[in-house]
N, C-alpha and C positions, 0 to 999 in steps of 0.2 A: 659595337661592343662584341667582343669575341665570346662565343659560347664556351662553356666549360668543357664540353666533349671535344671541340676543335682544339682548344688549348691543351687538353690531355693528350690528344693524338700528336700534336706538335712536340710536346715534351718527350713523349715516347719515341718519336722519330729521331729527335736529336740524340737521345740516349743510345738508340740502336746504331745510328751513324757514327757516334763517337767511338764505338768499338772497332770501327774499320781502320785499316792502315797499320803502319809499322809502329808498334808500341815500344820498340827498343830505343827510340829517340826521345821518348817522354822522360823529362827530368823534373820531377816535382821538388826535389830537395833544394836545388840551387837557388831558384827564385825565392823560396820560403826563407832560406838562410840569409840571402841578400836583404830581404825585407826585414828580417829580425835584426840584422846588423845595422841597417839604416835606422831602425827604431832605437838601437843602442846608441848610435851616433847622436840622435836627437836627445836622448837622455844625458849623454856626456855634455852636450851643449847646454842643456837645462841646468845640470848640476854644477858645471865648472865655469860657465860664461855669462849666463843670463842674470846672475846676481848683480853684476856691474854693467853689462851690456844688455839692457832691457829690450832693445830693438831686435835682438837675436831670437826672441820668442815669436816674432812675426815671420811666418814662412814665406809670405809674398815678398817681403823685403829681402830675405835670404835668397830667394829665387832670382831676384834682380842682381844680387851680388855675384852669383855664379853663372848668370846668363851667357856672358861672353868670355868666360874663363874656364879653364879646367879647375876642379876643386883645389888641386895642389898649388894653384897660382893665386888663390884668394888670400887676402891678408889674414883672415881668421885662421886659415890652415897654416900659413907660414909662421905666424907668431906662436901658434900652438906647437908646431914641430920644433921650432927653435928653443922652446921652453920658457920664453919670456911671458907667456900667458898660460895659465893664470898666474898672476904675480905673487899670490900667497898660496901656499900648498904645493904639492908635488907637481911636476910636469906631467903631461899626458903620457900614458903608456903607449906602446906600439899598438896594442889592441884598441885603445881609445882613439888613437889617430886614424887607424884603419876604419873604425866605425864612423868617425867624423867624416872622413873622405867619402865613404859609401853613402852617408846621409846627404852630403852636399851633391854628390853625383846623382843621387835619387831625386833631389830637388831639381836638378838641371834637366834630367831626361824623363821621359814618360815611363820608361820601363826601369825597374830596379837593376842596379849594377851588381854583378857577382864579384865578391872580393877576391883578390889574388890569393889570400890565405886559404879561402874556401876552395878555390880551384886546385891549389897544391894539395890540400887535404883529400879532395875527392879524386884527383886524377894522377897524382904522383907518389904520394906517401905509401901506397900499398906495396910498391916495389922499392922506393927510395926512402926508407925510414928516417934517414937523417934530415930530410926536408921538413920534418915536423919539429925539429929543434931550432927554435928561433935564434939562439946564440950561434949555432953553426951557420945559419943563413947570414947573420950579421958579419961573420968572419969572411964569408964568400964575397960579399959586396963591399968589404972594407976598402980594398984598393982597386976596385973595378966598377965600371958602370954596370947596371943590371943587364943591359943589352950585350955585354961582353962576356958574361960568365957562361960556362958550359950548360948549366941548367936551362937558361933562356935560349941559347943558340940551338940546342937540341929540340926544344919545343917549337921554336920558330921554323926550323927546317922541316918539321913534320915527322922527324924520327921518334919523337916522344909525344905522347904516350904511344907505345907500340900497338896497343889494342884500342878499339873504339875510334870515334871520330877525331880528326885533328883539332887542335885548339884553334878557336876563332881569333880574329884580330882583336876583338873586344876582350877575350880571355887573356891573350898575350899582354895586352895593355894593362889589364888588372894585375897580372903577375909582376910586370915591370914596375907599376906604381907601388905595389906592396914591397918589393925589394928596395925601392928608393926610400921608403919609410924606414927601412932597417939600416940604411947606410948612415954611418956616423957623420955628424956635421963637420 
């Protein structure tokens, strides 16, 4: 059994060591926002799907559904995006689809996934105000694949954002996935 004084010293040492290093790389808001969005996706599933599809309340079953697929390739996501589910009531909004995708991604991976919408808001909108307008983004992707539009190409090349670290491949994928959600069927 560890004595209290030893445990206290260990906690103090970890606290002091935690203050070392480059603090500019710490990003607390993105994982918290991703977790919040994943929880919103779970709520969407509960409110719009579980009434008829009781098995969707079983996270272990959902994990098996997304184990070998990207969330966008699962039937649950496809029929939700097409608007055929839920059969009664309005189709899922873009925000609800993004939350559902994030939740399914969260189930698939150990770490929460940052949404493309969040990345745009945190890394692009301060200079490019138009990227906060979902209707404008929909027009941008209407006749092009997300990988073909300037917004994505500039980020992929490393030219954007001009300050701070380059976007990671995971962040680029999240932006691509978000833009695909906005693309009309």
